[in-house]
C-alpha positions, 0 to 999 in steps of 0.5 A: 656425134658430128654437127653441121655448120648450120646446126652449130650456128643455132642453139640446140633444141634440147641440151642434156648436161651431166644428168644423173638419175638415182633410185633410193632403195632399201638395199642402197642407191642405184645410179640409173643415169650417170653423167649423161650429156648430149645435144639435139638440134632442130631436124636432127634425129638422135638415137640412144643405144645400149645394152639392157639396163644401161639407162636408156629409158631412165634417160628419156623418162628423166627428160620428160620428168616421168621418173617416179619414186623412189627415183629422182634426178639428183643432178644435171640440167635438161635445157629445152628451147622449142623456139630458136628465138627464145632468149633462154631455155627452160630447165626441165629439171626445175619444173614440177613433174606434175605441173602445167608447164611440163604437161604442155611440153609432153606429147606436144613438144617431146614424145616417148615412143615405148618399145612395147606399145601394148603396155602403153595403149589401153586395152579397153579403148580403141586405138581411134579413141586414144589417138583422138584424145591425144589430138584433142588434148593438145589442140582445141578442135572437134572430134571429127577434125581430130579423127581426120588428123588421126587417120592422116597420121596413121596413113603417114606411118604406113598403116595399111588400113587406117580406118580399120586400125582406128576402130581396133583395140591394141590387142587386135593389132600386130606388134608392128602395127601397134608400134606404128600407131604409137608413132602416129600418136607421137606425131599427132600432138 
């Protein structure tokens, strides 16, 4: 990966160092993530690519502290510095996965957009209800203001009829529209 000079003069927003995530199974230990290291700088887009089962999702879930038992981060550091002026980064590995501090980061600072949003959206709530709830979880605003933000984000990601999308259930949308709605949700926070 190459960095431009402006990025090299600033600390990374996210720095993953020697991350190792394992799953302790009856059959033995499965190493899902083995020594992964990378930096993400402000305004930089980073893609994680690889064959099926190579640890892409486990890496991202480790960063967000969403690995569930029998999985665990066995070593490494995940240093997060949301503000360049922040003196020291927060090591996400040290945070309680269910604690207030990581919950404030999830969605508001770092978001996961799953490959198949059908599994991520609730089938019994409209897309609008879920987007509005996500906005209100991170911002103290009225339901009406949250709805306006949700509509704006759906428009930004290219949903052709955002009002209709808000009123729809995930199973009523095409895969592409569900993916756009999930991206809109990530952008709302």
